[in-house]
N, CA, C and O atoms as CSV, one atom per row, in Angstrom:
chain,resi,resn,atom,element,x,y,z
A,1,VAL,N,N,0.876,-1.385,0.051
A,1,VAL,CA,C,0.149,0.016,-0.070
A,1,VAL,C,C,0.974,1.276,0.087
A,1,VAL,O,O,1.801,1.439,0.984
A,2,GLU,N,N,0.650,2.244,-0.959
A,2,GLU,CA,C,1.158,3.371,-0.813
A,2,GLU,C,C,0.416,4.734,-1.182
A,2,GLU,O,O,-0.586,4.689,-1.896
A,3,VAL,N,N,0.860,5.834,-0.743
A,3,VAL,CA,C,0.062,7.073,-0.941
A,3,VAL,C,C,0.839,8.050,-2.026
A,3,VAL,O,O,2.035,8.335,-1.969
A,4,ARG,N,N,0.116,8.398,-2.795
A,4,ARG,CA,C,0.807,9.467,-3.819
A,4,ARG,C,C,0.049,10.703,-3.555
A,4,ARG,O,O,-1.077,10.645,-3.062
A,5,ALA,N,N,0.652,11.891,-3.880
A,5,ALA,CA,C,-0.066,13.140,-3.814
A,5,ALA,C,C,0.568,14.042,-5.120
A,5,ALA,O,O,1.719,13.913,-5.536
A,6,GLY,N,N,-0.350,14.893,-5.614
A,6,GLY,CA,C,0.045,15.686,-6.555
A,6,GLY,C,C,-1.413,15.859,-7.681
A,6,GLY,O,O,-2.600,15.732,-7.381
A,7,VAL,N,N,-0.880,16.146,-8.860
A,7,VAL,CA,C,-1.811,16.417,-9.946
A,7,VAL,C,C,-2.255,14.604,-10.440
A,7,VAL,O,O,-1.444,13.836,-10.959
A,8,MET,N,N,-3.314,14.349,-10.202
A,8,MET,CA,C,-3.789,12.881,-10.534
A,8,MET,C,C,-3.804,12.786,-11.958
A,8,MET,O,O,-3.884,13.760,-12.706
A,9,GLU,N,N,-3.722,11.552,-12.333
A,9,GLU,CA,C,-4.097,11.196,-13.857
A,9,GLU,C,C,-5.518,11.485,-14.310
A,9,GLU,O,O,-6.419,10.802,-13.823
A,10,GLY,N,N,-5.775,12.334,-15.103
A,10,GLY,CA,C,-7.052,12.720,-15.479
A,10,GLY,C,C,-7.696,13.908,-15.080
A,10,GLY,O,O,-8.775,14.340,-15.486
A,11,ALA,N,N,-6.889,14.421,-14.201
A,11,ALA,CA,C,-7.166,15.897,-13.650
A,11,ALA,C,C,-7.382,16.623,-14.725
A,11,ALA,O,O,-6.616,16.399,-15.663
A,12,THR,N,N,-8.450,17.679,-14.922
A,12,THR,CA,C,-8.791,18.542,-15.924
A,12,THR,C,C,-9.200,19.839,-15.325
A,12,THR,O,O,-9.312,20.037,-14.116
A,13,THR,N,N,-9.410,20.692,-16.254
A,13,THR,CA,C,-9.903,22.105,-15.864
A,13,THR,C,C,-11.154,22.129,-16.307
A,13,THR,O,O,-11.649,21.217,-16.969
A,14,ASP,N,N,-11.783,23.244,-15.948
A,14,ASP,CA,C,-13.393,23.451,-16.255
A,14,ASP,C,C,-13.499,23.489,-17.760
A,14,ASP,O,O,-14.555,23.175,-18.309
A,15,ALA,N,N,-12.395,23.878,-18.466
A,15,ALA,CA,C,-12.575,23.657,-20.020
A,15,ALA,C,C,-12.296,22.256,-20.777
A,15,ALA,O,O,-12.228,22.050,-21.989
A,16,HIS,N,N,-12.143,21.263,-19.591
A,16,HIS,CA,C,-11.558,19.832,-20.206
A,16,HIS,C,C,-10.292,19.963,-20.466
A,16,HIS,O,O,-9.934,18.968,-21.096
A,17,GLU,N,N,-9.467,20.658,-20.306
A,17,GLU,CA,C,-7.972,20.471,-20.483
A,17,GLU,C,C,-7.214,19.872,-19.577
A,17,GLU,O,O,-7.267,20.220,-18.397
A,18,ARG,N,N,-6.385,18.863,-20.017
A,18,ARG,CA,C,-5.493,18.132,-19.081
A,18,ARG,C,C,-4.581,19.040,-18.165
A,18,ARG,O,O,-3.867,19.836,-18.775
A,19,VAL,N,N,-4.505,19.033,-16.819
A,19,VAL,CA,C,-3.666,19.686,-15.892
A,19,VAL,C,C,-2.226,19.496,-15.940
A,19,VAL,O,O,-1.369,20.362,-15.766
A,20,ALA,N,N,-2.052,18.212,-16.206
A,20,ALA,CA,C,-0.633,17.630,-15.924
A,20,ALA,C,C,0.468,18.320,-16.777
A,20,ALA,O,O,1.514,18.671,-16.232
A,21,PRO,N,N,0.271,18.505,-18.003
A,21,PRO,CA,C,1.099,19.187,-18.633
A,21,PRO,C,C,1.363,20.394,-18.229
A,21,PRO,O,O,2.543,20.744,-18.229
A,22,TYR,N,N,0.393,21.265,-17.816
A,22,TYR,CA,C,0.461,22.818,-17.460
A,22,TYR,C,C,1.393,22.612,-16.016
A,22,TYR,O,O,2.393,23.288,-15.771
A,23,ALA,N,N,0.946,21.728,-15.280
A,23,ALA,CA,C,1.977,21.441,-13.860
A,23,ALA,C,C,3.229,21.054,-14.198
A,23,ALA,O,O,4.147,21.412,-13.461
A,24,ALA,N,N,3.495,20.312,-15.286
A,24,ALA,CA,C,4.878,19.939,-15.585
A,24,ALA,C,C,5.746,21.014,-16.182
A,24,ALA,O,O,6.962,21.057,-15.995
A,25,CYS,N,N,5.039,21.926,-16.945
A,25,CYS,CA,C,5.661,23.246,-17.447
A,25,CYS,C,C,5.961,24.017,-16.481
A,25,CYS,O,O,7.014,24.637,-16.628
A,26,ASN,N,N,5.365,24.195,-15.501
A,26,ASN,CA,C,5.370,25.198,-14.059
A,26,ASN,C,C,6.513,24.515,-13.239
A,26,ASN,O,O,7.390,25.239,-12.767
A,27,GLU,N,N,6.552,23.229,-13.053
A,27,GLU,CA,C,7.407,22.529,-12.181
A,27,GLU,C,C,8.936,22.626,-12.748
A,27,GLU,O,O,9.852,22.986,-12.008
A,28,TYR,N,N,9.110,22.332,-13.904
A,28,TYR,CA,C,10.325,22.205,-14.852
A,28,TYR,C,C,10.647,23.434,-15.738
A,28,TYR,O,O,11.759,23.508,-16.261
A,29,GLY,N,N,9.743,24.377,-15.923
A,29,GLY,CA,C,9.887,25.454,-16.911
A,29,GLY,C,C,9.842,25.170,-18.355
A,29,GLY,O,O,9.848,23.962,-18.592
A,30,THR,N,N,9.801,25.912,-19.356
A,30,THR,CA,C,9.824,25.928,-20.689
A,30,THR,C,C,10.691,27.051,-21.267
A,30,THR,O,O,11.160,27.875,-20.482
A,31,SER,N,N,10.908,27.136,-22.409
A,31,SER,CA,C,11.421,28.331,-23.093
A,31,SER,C,C,11.012,29.713,-22.705
A,31,SER,O,O,11.773,30.673,-22.830
A,32,ARG,N,N,9.622,29.810,-22.163
A,32,ARG,CA,C,9.100,30.784,-21.840
A,32,ARG,C,C,8.510,31.071,-20.431
A,32,ARG,O,O,8.034,32.152,-20.083
A,33,ILE,N,N,8.619,29.841,-19.597
A,33,ILE,CA,C,8.241,30.050,-18.329
A,33,ILE,C,C,9.420,29.383,-17.438
A,33,ILE,O,O,9.980,28.293,-17.547
A,34,PRO,N,N,9.572,30.363,-16.587
A,34,PRO,CA,C,10.925,29.774,-15.571
A,34,PRO,C,C,10.410,28.673,-14.578
A,34,PRO,O,O,9.214,28.705,-14.292
A,35,PRO,N,N,11.148,27.775,-14.069
A,35,PRO,CA,C,10.735,26.514,-13.481
A,35,PRO,C,C,10.286,27.149,-11.786
A,35,PRO,O,O,11.009,27.895,-11.125
A,36,ARG,N,N,9.150,26.707,-11.423
A,36,ARG,CA,C,8.738,26.951,-10.122
A,36,ARG,C,C,8.417,25.543,-9.543
A,36,ARG,O,O,7.279,25.078,-9.610
A,37,PRO,N,N,9.499,24.854,-8.949
A,37,PRO,CA,C,9.340,23.686,-8.684
A,37,PRO,C,C,8.359,23.188,-7.454
A,37,PRO,O,O,8.891,22.557,-6.541
A,38,PHE,N,N,6.981,23.445,-7.403
A,38,PHE,CA,C,6.184,23.290,-6.289
A,38,PHE,C,C,6.189,21.856,-5.619
A,38,PHE,O,O,6.114,21.603,-4.417
A,39,MET,N,N,6.289,21.011,-6.642
A,39,MET,CA,C,6.118,19.547,-6.100
A,39,MET,C,C,7.619,19.249,-5.364
A,39,MET,O,O,7.722,18.879,-4.194
A,40,ARG,N,N,8.682,19.469,-6.219
A,40,ARG,CA,C,9.923,19.183,-5.367
A,40,ARG,C,C,10.343,19.992,-4.331
A,40,ARG,O,O,11.108,19.516,-3.492
A,41,LYS,N,N,9.948,21.201,-4.245
A,41,LYS,CA,C,10.110,22.108,-2.975
A,41,LYS,C,C,9.209,21.491,-1.725
A,41,LYS,O,O,9.551,21.392,-0.546
A,42,THR,N,N,8.159,21.172,-2.240
A,42,THR,CA,C,7.410,20.700,-0.881
A,42,THR,C,C,7.874,19.142,-0.627
A,42,THR,O,O,7.810,18.789,0.551
A,43,LEU,N,N,8.280,18.277,-1.464
A,43,LEU,CA,C,9.014,17.106,-0.825
A,43,LEU,C,C,10.215,17.317,-0.110
A,43,LEU,O,O,10.535,16.639,0.866
A,44,GLU,N,N,10.895,18.254,-0.582
A,44,GLU,CA,C,12.320,18.621,0.094
A,44,GLU,C,C,12.038,18.990,1.522
A,44,GLU,O,O,12.683,18.498,2.447
A,45,ARG,N,N,10.934,19.981,1.720
A,45,ARG,CA,C,10.918,20.607,2.924
A,45,ARG,C,C,10.051,19.857,3.969
A,45,ARG,O,O,10.192,20.070,5.174
A,46,GLU,N,N,8.936,18.764,3.357
A,46,GLU,CA,C,8.194,18.395,4.214
A,46,GLU,C,C,8.525,16.552,4.391
A,46,GLU,O,O,7.863,15.942,5.231
A,47,ARG,N,N,9.314,15.981,3.752
A,47,ARG,CA,C,9.604,14.694,3.750
A,47,ARG,C,C,9.616,14.043,5.111
A,47,ARG,O,O,8.937,13.125,5.572
A,48,GLU,N,N,10.781,14.933,5.725
A,48,GLU,CA,C,10.670,14.456,7.151
A,48,GLU,C,C,9.445,14.473,8.039
A,48,GLU,O,O,9.279,13.621,8.911
A,49,ASN,N,N,8.690,15.342,7.834
A,49,ASN,CA,C,7.446,15.491,8.681
A,49,ASN,C,C,6.596,14.548,8.180
A,49,ASN,O,O,5.958,14.045,9.104
A,50,TRP,N,N,6.265,14.017,6.942
A,50,TRP,CA,C,5.402,13.115,6.586
A,50,TRP,C,C,6.002,11.709,7.236
A,50,TRP,O,O,5.271,10.832,7.698
A,51,THR,N,N,7.062,11.656,7.209
A,51,THR,CA,C,7.682,10.300,7.554
A,51,THR,C,C,7.235,10.171,8.920
A,51,THR,O,O,6.588,9.170,9.229
A,52,ARG,N,N,7.539,11.191,9.905
A,52,ARG,CA,C,7.277,11.299,11.153
A,52,ARG,C,C,5.759,11.351,11.444
A,52,ARG,O,O,5.321,10.933,12.516
A,53,ASN,N,N,4.958,11.867,10.483
A,53,ASN,CA,C,3.386,11.725,10.738
A,53,ASN,C,C,3.095,10.158,10.607
A,53,ASN,O,O,2.411,9.631,11.484
A,54,VAL,N,N,3.552,9.448,9.622
A,54,VAL,CA,C,3.137,7.967,9.659
A,54,VAL,C,C,3.660,7.438,10.752
A,54,VAL,O,O,2.810,6.707,11.260
A,55,GLY,N,N,4.681,7.447,11.388
A,55,GLY,CA,C,5.078,6.771,12.620
A,55,GLY,C,C,4.087,7.174,13.746
A,55,GLY,O,O,3.425,6.330,14.351
A,56,ASP,N,N,4.026,8.380,13.972
A,56,ASP,CA,C,3.004,8.990,14.951
A,56,ASP,C,C,1.630,8.318,14.904
A,56,ASP,O,O,1.057,7.877,15.900
A,57,ALA,N,N,1.075,8.273,13.441
A,57,ALA,CA,C,-0.433,7.738,13.286
A,57,ALA,C,C,-0.450,6.280,13.758
A,57,ALA,O,O,-1.273,5.846,14.564
A,58,LEU,N,N,0.617,5.494,13.137
A,58,LEU,CA,C,0.544,3.977,13.529
A,58,LEU,C,C,0.761,3.881,15.049
A,58,LEU,O,O,0.065,3.047,15.628
A,59,ALA,N,N,1.589,4.581,15.753
A,59,ALA,CA,C,1.803,4.289,17.207
A,59,ALA,C,C,0.600,4.770,18.014
A,59,ALA,O,O,0.532,4.568,19.227
A,60,ASN,N,N,-0.453,5.480,17.253
A,60,ASN,CA,C,-1.499,5.979,18.068
A,60,ASN,C,C,-2.678,5.060,17.564
A,60,ASN,O,O,-3.849,5.417,17.688
A,61,GLY,N,N,-2.318,3.863,16.991
A,61,GLY,CA,C,-3.256,2.951,16.742
A,61,GLY,C,C,-4.378,2.819,15.443
A,61,GLY,O,O,-5.270,2.014,15.175
A,62,LEU,N,N,-3.834,4.056,14.786
A,62,LEU,CA,C,-4.499,4.048,13.201
A,62,LEU,C,C,-3.909,2.826,12.491
A,62,LEU,O,O,-2.745,2.447,12.620
A,63,SER,N,N,-4.880,2.232,11.698
A,63,SER,CA,C,-4.455,1.056,10.719
A,63,SER,C,C,-3.543,1.704,9.644
A,63,SER,O,O,-3.332,2.917,9.642
A,64,PRO,N,N,-3.067,0.946,8.828
A,64,PRO,CA,C,-1.992,1.556,7.665
A,64,PRO,C,C,-2.841,2.296,6.699
A,64,PRO,O,O,-2.431,3.260,6.053
A,65,GLU,N,N,-4.194,1.746,6.617
A,65,GLU,CA,C,-4.942,2.498,5.460
A,65,GLU,C,C,-5.430,3.866,5.874
A,65,GLU,O,O,-5.515,4.824,5.105
A,66,GLU,N,N,-5.744,3.875,7.164
A,66,GLU,CA,C,-6.041,5.131,7.812
A,66,GLU,C,C,-4.916,6.112,7.905
A,66,GLU,O,O,-5.090,7.284,7.572
A,67,THR,N,N,-3.955,5.741,8.276
A,67,THR,CA,C,-2.504,6.451,8.402
A,67,THR,C,C,-2.187,7.039,7.047
A,67,THR,O,O,-1.763,8.191,6.951
A,68,LEU,N,N,-2.419,6.138,5.833
A,68,LEU,CA,C,-1.950,6.873,4.549
A,68,LEU,C,C,-3.068,7.839,4.152
A,68,LEU,O,O,-2.785,8.898,3.593
A,69,GLU,N,N,-4.317,7.504,4.422
A,69,GLU,CA,C,-5.264,8.720,4.140
A,69,GLU,C,C,-4.849,9.814,4.779
A,69,GLU,O,O,-4.677,10.811,4.078
A,70,LEU,N,N,-4.588,9.915,6.218
A,70,LEU,CA,C,-4.247,11.180,6.958
A,70,LEU,C,C,-3.026,11.868,6.339
A,70,LEU,O,O,-2.954,13.060,6.039
A,71,VAL,N,N,-2.076,10.936,6.193
A,71,VAL,CA,C,-0.689,11.698,5.552
A,71,VAL,C,C,-0.838,12.296,4.206
A,71,VAL,O,O,-0.168,13.249,3.809
A,72,GLY,N,N,-1.776,11.667,3.509
A,72,GLY,CA,C,-2.051,11.953,2.047
A,72,GLY,C,C,-2.741,13.201,1.983
A,72,GLY,O,O,-2.346,14.073,1.209
A,73,THR,N,N,-3.717,13.371,2.709
A,73,THR,CA,C,-4.522,14.510,2.915
A,73,THR,C,C,-3.419,15.702,3.503
A,73,THR,O,O,-3.629,16.841,3.087
A,74,ARG,N,N,-2.518,15.552,4.231
A,74,ARG,CA,C,-1.368,16.429,4.649
A,74,ARG,C,C,-0.678,16.677,3.513
A,74,ARG,O,O,-0.414,17.839,3.205
A,75,MET,N,N,-0.288,15.604,2.728
A,75,MET,CA,C,0.636,15.956,1.690
A,75,MET,C,C,0.084,16.786,0.510
A,75,MET,O,O,0.726,17.620,-0.128
A,76,ALA,N,N,-1.215,16.427,0.317
A,76,ALA,CA,C,-2.019,17.405,-0.587
A,76,ALA,C,C,-1.913,19.076,-0.017
A,76,ALA,O,O,-1.386,19.998,-0.640
A,77,GLU,N,N,-2.437,19.146,1.066
A,77,GLU,CA,C,-2.245,20.444,1.556
A,77,GLU,C,C,-1.136,21.135,1.646
A,77,GLU,O,O,-1.111,22.340,1.394
A,78,ASP,N,N,-0.233,20.548,1.965
A,78,ASP,CA,C,1.297,21.062,1.810
A,78,ASP,C,C,1.711,21.581,0.570
A,78,ASP,O,O,2.177,22.703,0.368
A,79,ILE,N,N,1.435,20.364,-0.538
A,79,ILE,CA,C,1.393,21.141,-1.848
A,79,ILE,C,C,0.753,22.070,-2.374
A,79,ILE,O,O,1.333,22.736,-3.232
A,80,GLN,N,N,-0.537,22.368,-2.040
A,80,GLN,CA,C,-1.366,23.479,-2.406
A,80,GLN,C,C,-0.853,24.733,-1.655
A,80,GLN,O,O,-0.867,25.860,-2.152
A,81,ALA,N,N,-0.379,24.428,-0.363
A,81,ALA,CA,C,0.124,25.697,0.391
A,81,ALA,C,C,1.522,26.169,-0.522
A,81,ALA,O,O,1.760,27.339,-0.820
A,82,THR,N,N,2.131,25.336,-0.783
A,82,THR,CA,C,3.445,25.735,-1.739
A,82,THR,C,C,2.984,26.425,-2.969
A,82,THR,O,O,3.639,27.414,-3.298
A,83,ILE,N,N,1.880,26.051,-3.778
A,83,ILE,CA,C,1.241,26.649,-4.885
A,83,ILE,C,C,0.939,28.010,-4.526
A,83,ILE,O,O,1.277,28.873,-5.337
A,84,MET,N,N,0.296,28.408,-3.334
A,84,MET,CA,C,-0.304,29.627,-2.909
A,84,MET,C,C,0.850,30.498,-2.324
A,84,MET,O,O,0.627,31.662,-1.990
A,85,SER,N,N,1.933,30.003,-2.214
A,85,SER,CA,C,2.977,30.689,-1.437
A,85,SER,C,C,3.543,31.889,-2.526
A,85,SER,O,O,4.179,32.752,-1.921
A,86,ASN,N,N,3.471,32.061,-3.606
A,86,ASN,CA,C,3.894,33.145,-4.409
A,86,ASN,C,C,5.343,32.668,-4.788
A,86,ASN,O,O,6.212,33.481,-4.474
A,87,MET,N,N,5.705,31.729,-5.288
A,87,MET,CA,C,7.103,31.290,-5.497
A,87,MET,C,C,7.639,32.234,-6.299
A,87,MET,O,O,7.000,33.004,-7.016
A,88,ALA,N,N,8.959,32.169,-6.164
A,88,ALA,CA,C,9.700,32.975,-7.139
A,88,ALA,C,C,10.184,32.178,-8.333
A,88,ALA,O,O,10.345,30.960,-8.271
A,89,PRO,N,N,10.390,32.829,-9.322
A,89,PRO,CA,C,10.700,34.251,-9.721
A,89,PRO,C,C,9.179,34.726,-9.805
A,89,PRO,O,O,8.198,33.985,-9.755
A,90,ALA,N,N,9.185,36.086,-9.941
A,90,ALA,CA,C,8.106,36.736,-10.294
A,90,ALA,C,C,7.562,36.640,-11.505
A,90,ALA,O,O,8.288,36.408,-12.472
A,91,ASN,N,N,6.122,36.812,-11.654
A,91,ASN,CA,C,5.560,36.503,-13.027
A,91,ASN,C,C,6.299,37.877,-13.968
A,91,ASN,O,O,6.916,38.842,-13.516
A,92,ALA,N,N,6.029,37.601,-15.158
A,92,ALA,CA,C,6.588,38.759,-16.075
A,92,ALA,C,C,5.338,40.017,-15.849
A,92,ALA,O,O,4.211,39.713,-15.457
A,93,PRO,N,N,5.644,41.094,-16.085
A,93,PRO,CA,C,4.929,42.299,-15.831
A,93,PRO,C,C,3.601,42.117,-16.754
A,93,PRO,O,O,2.515,42.521,-16.337
A,94,SER,N,N,3.736,41.463,-18.087
A,94,SER,CA,C,2.486,41.209,-18.795
A,94,SER,C,C,1.522,40.402,-18.121
A,94,SER,O,O,0.333,40.717,-18.069
A,95,THR,N,N,2.036,39.288,-17.561
A,95,THR,CA,C,1.381,38.157,-16.902
A,95,THR,C,C,0.811,38.801,-15.631
A,95,THR,O,O,-0.366,38.544,-15.377
A,96,ILE,N,N,1.427,39.526,-14.880
A,96,ILE,CA,C,0.725,40.220,-13.727
A,96,ILE,C,C,-0.253,40.993,-14.121
A,96,ILE,O,O,-1.314,40.869,-13.508
A,97,ARG,N,N,-0.178,42.027,-15.271
A,97,ARG,CA,C,-1.196,42.891,-15.570
A,97,ARG,C,C,-2.522,42.018,-16.029
A,97,ARG,O,O,-3.666,42.352,-15.721
A,98,ARG,N,N,-2.233,40.976,-16.726
A,98,ARG,CA,C,-3.263,39.928,-17.062
A,98,ARG,C,C,-4.107,39.342,-16.047
A,98,ARG,O,O,-5.336,39.334,-15.968
A,99,LYS,N,N,-3.193,38.834,-15.256
A,99,LYS,CA,C,-3.807,38.160,-13.900
A,99,LYS,C,C,-4.614,39.155,-12.940
A,99,LYS,O,O,-5.577,38.856,-12.233
A,100,ASN,N,N,-4.032,40.345,-13.069
A,100,ASN,CA,C,-4.810,41.404,-11.988
A,100,ASN,C,C,-6.127,41.648,-12.500
A,100,ASN,O,O,-7.095,41.652,-11.740
A,101,ARG,N,N,-6.245,41.866,-13.820
A,101,ARG,CA,C,-7.320,42.157,-14.660
A,101,ARG,C,C,-8.400,40.984,-14.108
A,101,ARG,O,O,-9.480,41.427,-13.716
A,102,LYS,N,N,-8.268,40.025,-14.066
A,102,LYS,CA,C,-9.077,38.507,-13.583
A,102,LYS,C,C,-9.112,38.334,-11.955
A,102,LYS,O,O,-9.769,37.479,-11.361
A,103,GLU,N,N,-8.220,39.382,-11.322
A,103,GLU,CA,C,-8.261,39.319,-9.841
A,103,GLU,C,C,-7.261,38.064,-9.463
A,103,GLU,O,O,-6.918,37.957,-8.286
A,104,ALA,N,N,-6.839,37.218,-10.327
A,104,ALA,CA,C,-5.981,36.117,-9.987
A,104,ALA,C,C,-4.495,36.568,-9.502
A,104,ALA,O,O,-3.893,35.864,-8.691
A,105,GLY,N,N,-3.919,37.766,-10.021
A,105,GLY,CA,C,-2.709,38.020,-9.702
A,105,GLY,C,C,-2.533,38.223,-8.362
A,105,GLY,O,O,-1.380,37.972,-8.013
A,106,ARG,N,N,-3.418,38.666,-7.293
A,106,ARG,CA,C,-3.021,38.721,-6.101
A,106,ARG,C,C,-2.980,37.355,-5.258
A,106,ARG,O,O,-2.954,37.329,-4.027
A,107,ALA,N,N,-2.978,36.290,-6.040
A,107,ALA,CA,C,-3.025,34.914,-5.170
A,107,ALA,C,C,-1.459,34.398,-5.374
A,107,ALA,O,O,-0.890,33.844,-4.434
A,108,GLY,N,N,-0.866,34.581,-6.501
A,108,GLY,CA,C,0.542,34.148,-6.708
A,108,GLY,C,C,0.910,33.826,-8.086
A,108,GLY,O,O,0.186,33.799,-9.081
A,109,THR,N,N,2.100,33.599,-7.978
A,109,THR,CA,C,2.700,33.243,-9.478
A,109,THR,C,C,2.166,31.986,-10.173
A,109,THR,O,O,1.898,31.970,-11.375
A,110,LEU,N,N,2.004,30.781,-9.242
A,110,LEU,CA,C,1.233,29.659,-9.811
A,110,LEU,C,C,-0.102,29.522,-9.710
A,110,LEU,O,O,-0.561,28.381,-9.750
A,111,VAL,N,N,-1.031,30.711,-9.551
A,111,VAL,CA,C,-2.381,30.863,-9.520
A,111,VAL,C,C,-2.724,31.603,-10.586
A,111,VAL,O,O,-2.076,32.623,-10.824
A,112,ASP,N,N,-3.836,31.207,-11.438
A,112,ASP,CA,C,-4.480,31.909,-12.406
A,112,ASP,C,C,-5.795,31.686,-12.479
A,112,ASP,O,O,-6.516,32.607,-12.096
A,113,THR,N,N,-6.423,30.469,-12.964
A,113,THR,CA,C,-7.602,30.065,-12.922
A,113,THR,C,C,-8.088,29.264,-11.695
A,113,THR,O,O,-9.259,29.168,-11.326
A,114,GLY,N,N,-6.985,28.697,-11.113
A,114,GLY,CA,C,-7.236,27.865,-9.825
A,114,GLY,C,C,-7.295,26.370,-10.142
A,114,GLY,O,O,-7.491,25.535,-9.258
A,115,ALA,N,N,-7.136,26.086,-11.313
A,115,ALA,CA,C,-7.187,24.651,-12.026
A,115,ALA,C,C,-5.986,23.762,-11.281
A,115,ALA,O,O,-6.262,22.641,-10.855
A,116,LEU,N,N,-4.876,24.215,-11.167
A,116,LEU,CA,C,-3.822,23.600,-10.597
A,116,LEU,C,C,-4.051,23.365,-9.152
A,116,LEU,O,O,-4.099,22.211,-8.725
A,117,LEU,N,N,-4.192,24.376,-8.383
A,117,LEU,CA,C,-4.393,24.355,-6.972
A,117,LEU,C,C,-5.650,23.435,-6.682
A,117,LEU,O,O,-5.652,22.817,-5.617
A,118,HIS,N,N,-6.692,23.302,-7.529
A,118,HIS,CA,C,-7.709,22.562,-7.328
A,118,HIS,C,C,-7.573,21.170,-7.446
A,118,HIS,O,O,-8.035,20.398,-6.606
A,119,SER,N,N,-6.857,20.748,-8.618
A,119,SER,CA,C,-6.369,19.535,-9.044
A,119,SER,C,C,-5.417,18.748,-8.190
A,119,SER,O,O,-5.094,17.641,-8.621
A,120,ILE,N,N,-4.837,19.215,-6.859
A,120,ILE,CA,C,-4.181,18.675,-6.183
A,120,ILE,C,C,-4.924,17.633,-5.297
A,120,ILE,O,O,-5.814,17.997,-4.528
A,121,ARG,N,N,-4.515,16.223,-5.426
A,121,ARG,CA,C,-5.286,15.366,-4.535
A,121,ARG,C,C,-4.165,14.330,-4.006
A,121,ARG,O,O,-2.969,14.404,-4.287
A,122,HIS,N,N,-4.778,13.339,-3.179
A,122,HIS,CA,C,-3.859,12.319,-2.993
A,122,HIS,C,C,-4.580,11.042,-3.267
A,122,HIS,O,O,-5.779,11.020,-3.542
A,123,GLN,N,N,-3.910,10.093,-3.196
A,123,GLN,CA,C,-4.536,8.616,-3.512
A,123,GLN,C,C,-3.702,7.527,-2.644
A,123,GLN,O,O,-2.504,7.589,-2.368
A,124,VAL,N,N,-4.486,6.668,-2.338
A,124,VAL,CA,C,-4.214,5.433,-1.692
A,124,VAL,C,C,-4.156,4.384,-2.442
A,124,VAL,O,O,-5.224,3.892,-2.806
A,125,ALA,N,N,-2.948,3.804,-2.844
A,125,ALA,CA,C,-3.138,2.720,-3.901
A,125,ALA,C,C,-2.523,1.281,-3.374
A,125,ALA,O,O,-1.556,1.305,-2.612
A,126,LYS,N,N,-2.964,0.327,-3.694
A,126,LYS,CA,C,-2.432,-0.929,-3.440
A,126,LYS,C,C,-1.143,-1.559,-4.355
A,126,LYS,O,O,-0.696,-2.678,-4.102
């Protein structure tokens, strides 16, 4: 049994576009988008906490499945917090102007429509 967190296969926007390619472009960057590694930064920062959470939950009598559900929820929340953290580098001035017209610019560099943020989930798999 394992737990995964992030953009799950099949996640789409309201317009039925796949979120995973957009997430990858932001995580690793492209020729026009600088990398903003929201997944890797979260993993680096929280890995020890998640491991400790597993041990604590099991020590407190939770089943392995309950433990992974609990920790998976925490993992997804931590990734969402990173997305909302306004990761550097700043958006281009043209992107800031476009986002501010839509009110999304105040939410941060990785938030525009909210599709990425809302696609972050966890999954417990066997």
